[in-house]
C-alpha positions as CSV (number, residue, x, y, z in Angstrom):
1,M,22.2,-5.7,2.1
2,I,21.0,-8.7,0.0
3,V,19.5,-11.7,1.8
4,E,18.9,-14.5,-0.7
5,D,19.6,-18.2,-0.3
6,S,19.9,-19.0,-4.1
7,T,23.5,-18.4,-5.3
8,V,22.2,-17.7,-8.8
9,V,19.6,-15.2,-7.7
10,R,22.0,-13.6,-5.2
11,T,24.5,-13.1,-8.0
12,L,21.8,-11.7,-10.3
13,L,20.6,-9.2,-7.6
14,T,24.2,-8.1,-7.0
15,H,24.5,-7.4,-10.7
16,I,21.2,-5.5,-10.8
17,V,22.1,-3.4,-7.8
18,G,25.7,-2.8,-8.9
19,S,24.5,-1.4,-12.3
20,D,22.8,1.5,-10.5
21,P,25.0,4.4,-9.5
22,R,22.7,5.2,-6.6
23,L,23.3,1.9,-4.9
24,T,26.2,-0.1,-3.5
25,V,26.0,-3.7,-2.2
26,A,27.1,-3.6,1.4
27,A,27.0,-7.4,1.7
28,S,25.0,-10.4,0.6
29,F,24.0,-13.4,2.8
30,A,22.4,-16.8,2.2
31,T,20.7,-16.9,5.5
32,A,18.8,-14.5,7.7
33,E,20.9,-15.5,10.7
34,E,24.0,-14.2,9.0
35,A,22.3,-11.0,8.0
36,I,20.9,-10.3,11.5
37,E,24.3,-10.9,13.1
38,A,26.0,-8.5,10.7
39,L,23.3,-5.8,10.8
40,P,24.7,-3.8,13.8
41,V,28.1,-3.5,12.1
42,L,27.1,-3.0,8.4
43,R,24.0,-0.8,9.1
44,P,22.7,-0.9,5.6
45,D,20.4,1.8,4.2
46,V,18.0,-0.8,2.8
47,I,17.7,-4.6,2.7
48,S,16.6,-6.8,-0.1
49,M,14.8,-9.7,1.6
50,D,13.9,-13.2,0.3
51,I,11.0,-14.8,2.1
52,R,11.7,-18.5,1.7
53,L,15.0,-18.9,3.5
54,P,16.6,-21.9,5.3
55,G,16.4,-21.6,9.1
56,I,14.8,-18.2,10.0
57,D,12.6,-17.3,7.1
58,G,12.2,-13.8,5.7
59,L,9.0,-13.1,7.6
60,E,10.6,-13.8,11.0
61,A,13.7,-12.0,9.9
62,T,11.7,-8.9,9.1
63,R,10.0,-9.0,12.6
64,Q,13.4,-9.3,14.3
65,I,15.1,-6.6,12.3
66,M,12.2,-4.2,12.8
67,A,12.3,-4.9,16.6
68,S,16.0,-4.5,17.1
69,H,17.5,-2.5,14.2
70,P,14.6,-0.9,12.2
71,T,15.8,-0.8,8.5
72,P,13.9,-0.3,5.3
73,I,13.1,-3.8,3.8
74,V,12.1,-4.6,0.3
75,V,10.7,-8.1,-0.1
76,I,11.8,-9.9,-3.3
77,S,9.0,-12.5,-4.0
78,A,9.2,-15.4,-6.5
79,S,5.5,-16.0,-6.4
80,M,2.5,-13.9,-7.1
81,D,0.0,-16.0,-5.2
82,G,-0.4,-18.8,-2.8
83,G,1.6,-19.2,0.4
84,A,4.6,-17.1,-0.8
85,M,2.3,-14.1,-1.6
86,G,0.7,-14.4,1.8
87,D,4.1,-14.5,3.5
88,S,5.1,-11.4,1.5
89,M,2.0,-9.5,2.7
90,D,2.6,-10.6,6.2
91,A,6.1,-9.3,5.9
92,L,4.6,-5.9,5.0
93,R,2.5,-6.1,8.1
94,A,5.6,-6.9,10.1
95,G,7.3,-3.7,8.8
96,A,8.7,-4.3,5.3
97,L,8.0,-1.4,3.0
98,S,7.3,-2.9,-0.4
99,V,7.3,-6.2,-2.4
100,V,8.7,-6.6,-5.9
101,E,9.1,-9.5,-8.3
102,K,12.2,-11.7,-8.2
103,P,14.2,-11.7,-11.4
104,V,14.3,-15.0,-13.3
105,G,17.4,-14.4,-15.5
106,L,19.1,-12.2,-18.0
107,G,17.3,-14.0,-20.9
108,D,13.8,-13.5,-19.5
109,A,11.6,-11.2,-21.5
110,A,10.6,-9.3,-18.4
111,Y,14.1,-9.0,-17.0
112,A,14.7,-5.3,-17.9
113,Q,11.4,-4.2,-16.4
114,V,11.8,-6.4,-13.2
115,A,15.4,-5.1,-12.8
116,H,14.3,-1.5,-13.2
117,E,11.6,-2.0,-10.5
118,I,14.0,-3.6,-8.1
119,R,16.6,-0.8,-8.5
120,T,13.8,1.9,-8.2
121,Q,12.3,0.4,-5.1
122,L,15.6,-0.1,-3.3
123,A,16.7,3.5,-4.1
124,I,13.5,5.0,-2.9
125,M,13.1,2.9,0.2
126,S,16.7,3.6,1.2
127,E,15.6,7.2,1.9
128,V,12.7,6.2,4.2
129,A,13.3,6.8,7.9
130,V,12.0,3.7,9.5
131,V,11.5,3.7,13.3
132,R,9.7,1.7,15.9
133,R,6.4,3.5,16.2
134,R,4.1,3.9,19.2
135,M,0.6,4.8,18.5
136,P,-0.3,8.2,20.1
137,A,-2.8,8.4,22.8
138,A,-6.3,8.8,21.3
139,P,-7.4,12.4,21.3
140,K,-11.0,13.4,20.9
141,I,-12.0,12.8,17.2
142,P,-12.7,16.1,15.6
143,V,-15.9,16.7,13.8
144,Q,-15.8,17.7,10.1
145,P,-18.0,20.6,8.9
146,V,-21.7,19.6,8.7
147,R,-22.5,21.0,5.2
148,Q,-21.5,17.8,3.5
149,R,-23.3,15.0,1.7
150,A,-23.8,11.6,3.4
151,P,-21.5,9.1,1.7
152,S,-22.7,6.3,-0.5
153,A,-19.2,4.9,-1.0
154,L,-15.9,4.7,0.7
155,L,-12.7,5.4,-1.3
156,F,-9.4,4.1,0.1
157,A,-6.0,4.9,-1.4
158,A,-2.5,3.9,-0.3
159,S,1.0,3.2,-1.6
160,T,4.2,2.5,0.4
161,G,3.2,0.9,3.7
162,G,-0.4,0.5,2.5
163,P,-1.1,-3.2,3.0
164,P,-0.6,-3.3,6.8
165,A,-2.4,0.0,7.2
166,L,-5.4,-1.2,5.1
167,A,-5.5,-4.4,7.1
168,R,-5.6,-2.5,10.3
169,L,-8.2,0.0,9.1
170,L,-10.6,-2.5,7.5
171,G,-10.1,-4.8,10.4
172,A,-11.6,-2.1,12.7
173,L,-14.7,-1.8,10.5
174,P,-17.7,-4.1,10.6
175,A,-18.1,-7.1,8.3
176,D,-21.6,-5.8,7.4
177,L,-20.4,-2.4,6.4
178,P,-23.4,-0.7,4.8
179,L,-21.3,1.0,2.1
180,P,-19.0,-0.4,-0.6
181,V,-15.3,0.3,-0.5
182,L,-13.3,1.0,-3.6
183,L,-9.5,0.6,-3.1
184,V,-6.5,1.8,-5.0
185,Q,-3.2,0.3,-3.7
186,H,0.0,1.1,-5.6
187,M,1.7,-2.2,-6.2
188,G,3.1,-4.2,-9.2
189,A,0.3,-5.4,-11.5
190,S,1.3,-9.0,-11.1
191,F,0.8,-8.8,-7.4
192,M,-2.7,-7.4,-7.3
193,A,-4.7,-10.7,-7.4
194,G,-2.5,-12.1,-4.6
195,F,-2.8,-8.9,-2.6
196,A,-6.6,-9.0,-2.9
197,S,-6.7,-12.7,-1.9
198,W,-4.4,-12.0,1.1
199,L,-6.5,-8.9,2.2
200,D,-9.6,-11.0,2.0
201,S,-8.1,-13.5,4.4
202,V,-7.2,-10.9,7.1
203,V,-10.2,-8.5,7.2
204,P,-13.9,-9.2,8.0
205,Q,-15.2,-7.7,4.7
206,R,-15.3,-9.5,1.4
207,V,-12.4,-8.4,-0.8
208,E,-12.2,-9.0,-4.6
209,L,-10.7,-7.5,-7.7
210,A,-13.0,-4.9,-9.3
211,R,-14.8,-6.0,-12.5
212,N,-15.8,-3.6,-15.2
213,G,-19.5,-2.8,-15.3
214,E,-20.4,-4.3,-11.9
215,M,-22.3,-2.4,-9.2
216,P,-20.2,-1.9,-6.0
217,T,-21.6,-4.1,-3.2
218,P,-22.0,-2.9,0.4
219,G,-19.6,-4.7,2.7
220,T,-17.3,-5.6,-0.2
221,V,-13.9,-4.1,-0.9
222,H,-13.4,-3.7,-4.7
223,V,-9.6,-3.6,-5.4
224,A,-8.3,-1.9,-8.5
225,P,-6.7,-4.5,-10.7
226,G,-3.1,-4.1,-11.9
227,D,-2.4,-1.5,-14.5
228,A,-6.0,-0.1,-14.9
229,H,-7.7,2.9,-13.4
230,L,-10.7,2.1,-11.1
231,T,-13.4,4.7,-11.6
232,L,-17.1,5.1,-11.1
233,A,-19.6,6.0,-13.9
234,R,-22.9,7.8,-13.6
235,G,-25.3,5.4,-11.9
236,G,-22.5,4.2,-9.6
237,T,-21.2,1.3,-11.8
238,I,-17.5,0.4,-11.9
239,R,-15.5,1.3,-14.9
240,L,-11.9,0.1,-15.6
241,A,-9.9,2.3,-17.9
242,T,-6.4,1.7,-19.4
243,D,-5.7,5.2,-20.6
244,G,-2.4,6.8,-19.6
245,P,-1.1,7.1,-16.0
246,V,-2.0,10.1,-13.9
247,G,1.0,11.5,-12.1
248,G,2.9,8.4,-13.0
249,Q,0.3,6.1,-11.5
250,R,-2.1,3.6,-13.0
251,P,-4.3,2.8,-11.1
252,S,-4.6,6.4,-9.9
253,A,-6.3,7.4,-6.6
254,T,-7.0,10.8,-8.1
255,R,-8.9,9.3,-11.0
256,L,-11.0,7.2,-8.6
257,I,-11.8,10.1,-6.2
258,E,-12.5,12.6,-9.0
259,S,-14.8,10.1,-10.7
260,A,-16.8,9.7,-7.5
261,A,-17.1,13.5,-7.1
262,V,-18.9,13.5,-10.5
263,A,-20.7,10.2,-10.6
264,L,-21.9,10.3,-7.0
265,D,-22.3,14.1,-6.9
266,G,-19.8,14.2,-4.1
267,A,-21.6,11.6,-1.9
268,A,-18.4,9.7,-0.9
269,L,-15.7,9.6,1.8
270,A,-12.1,9.4,0.7
271,V,-9.4,8.0,2.9
272,V,-5.8,8.6,1.9
273,L,-3.2,6.5,3.7
274,T,0.6,6.2,3.8
275,G,2.5,6.5,0.5
276,M,5.0,8.4,-1.6
277,G,4.0,11.2,-3.9
278,E,0.8,13.2,-4.2
279,D,-1.6,10.8,-5.8
280,G,-5.1,11.4,-4.6
281,A,-4.7,15.1,-3.6
282,A,-6.3,16.5,-6.7
283,G,-9.2,14.1,-6.3
284,V,-9.6,15.1,-2.7
285,R,-9.9,18.7,-3.7
286,A,-12.5,17.9,-6.3
287,L,-14.5,15.7,-3.9
288,L,-14.6,18.3,-1.2
289,A,-15.7,21.0,-3.7
290,A,-18.6,18.6,-4.6
291,G,-19.7,18.3,-1.0
292,G,-17.8,15.1,-0.2
293,Q,-15.6,14.2,2.8
294,A,-11.9,13.2,3.1
295,V,-9.5,11.9,5.7
296,A,-5.7,11.7,5.5
297,E,-3.5,9.6,7.7
298,D,-1.6,11.7,10.2
299,A,2.2,12.0,10.0
300,S,2.5,10.3,13.4
301,T,1.4,6.9,12.0
302,S,2.3,7.1,8.3
303,I,5.2,5.0,7.1
304,V,5.7,7.6,4.3
305,Y,4.0,10.9,4.8
306,G,3.7,11.9,1.1
307,M,0.2,11.1,-0.2
308,P,-1.6,11.9,3.0
309,A,0.4,15.1,3.4
310,A,-0.7,16.2,0.0
311,A,-4.3,15.2,0.7
312,H,-4.2,17.1,4.0
313,R,-3.0,20.2,2.1
314,A,-5.9,19.7,-0.2
315,G,-8.3,20.0,2.7
316,A,-8.6,16.4,4.1
317,L,-9.0,16.0,7.9
318,S,-5.8,14.5,9.4
319,L,-6.2,11.6,11.8
320,P,-3.8,8.9,13.2
321,L,-4.5,5.5,11.7
322,D,-6.3,4.1,14.7
323,L,-8.7,7.0,14.8
324,I,-9.8,6.7,11.1
325,A,-12.1,3.7,11.6
326,P,-14.0,5.2,14.5
327,H,-14.4,8.4,12.4
328,V,-15.7,6.4,9.4
329,R,-18.1,4.4,11.6
330,R,-19.5,7.6,13.1
331,I,-20.0,9.1,9.6
332,V,-21.7,6.0,8.4
333,E,-24.0,5.8,11.4
334,R,-24.9,9.5,11.1
335,A,-25.8,8.9,7.5
336,R,-28.1,6.1,8.5
C-alpha cells in the first residue's frame, strides 16, 4: 500500500514498486484516512508511508495502524533534517521499521540508487512479522562471568528497529554516563546527521557524529557517519575508514567491536540490538575472546531478531530491551 499525497510522487512510487517482480501495489491513497479505512480489507504486507499528509499525518497514521492493524511500515521522507526528519524518527518510535529517501524524479542523478533502496526496503520489510508487543515481566538480571575486563567504552549496534530501541536504552542511562558510547546504526548515509540530531533531542546524553582523530568523551554518544566505518585506534582515538563494506555494511558493527577488542585490549561492553543480518557477531566473538563483555537484545523485544540472534550465538548474554540498561549500569558501577 502506498500512502502519498503528491500525485506525481505517488505515480513515481507506483512505477518503482511495479518494476520489482517481488512487489505488487495493492492500492495507493492520497490521505491517511483513506488508507486506514481500507486497511482491514486490503491487508497489505507492507506500507509505504509519507509523513507530511493533509489531515492525519504519517506519524499519527503510523500510531493508529500499529495499534489496530500492525503492519510493516516504511517511511518515505523528503527531508534529511529539520522537522521532517524528526517526524520520521518519531514514526520509527511509533512502530515504523525503516526510513528511506523520497524519489525526486526519473531525471535525478540519484534516482536509480533511491529507487533500488525503496524496492529493497519494501521487499525486506514485507517479510517482517509485526505484532503489538508487551514487555515481559522483569526476571532477575543474570550475572556474566567474572573473569572479564572492566569496560572503558560502550559499543552499541542496531539496524532495523534500532532508533526507538536506542532511544529507550539510552533514555534509561544517566546523562553523566562515565563511559563514552560509540554507535553504529544501519541507515542511509544521507539520514545520519538528522538521525544524530534527533537522538540528541530525545536522550539525556550528548549525541554527535563521530569525527576522525577525536578522543571519545564520557557521557557522549559518538554516531558513525554515513558510509564510513567507525573504529578505535590504539590509544582510544576514533578512526573513520572508507574501505570496503563488511558483510555488506558500512559502517559495520563488526569493524567497530573488533577494533575495540584490539585497541582497548577487550575493555569494552558491546550491545547488539534489533536488526537484520549478522553484523556484529564476529566482533562479539573477538571481544569476548579478548576479555570483553557483550549483550544481545532478546527475541521477545527485538523487532527483527537477526543481528542479536547472531550475537547471542557468538556468546553474548541475551536480555530483553528494558533489562539491558540496568545491566549496563550495574557493570559501570562495579567497574567504578
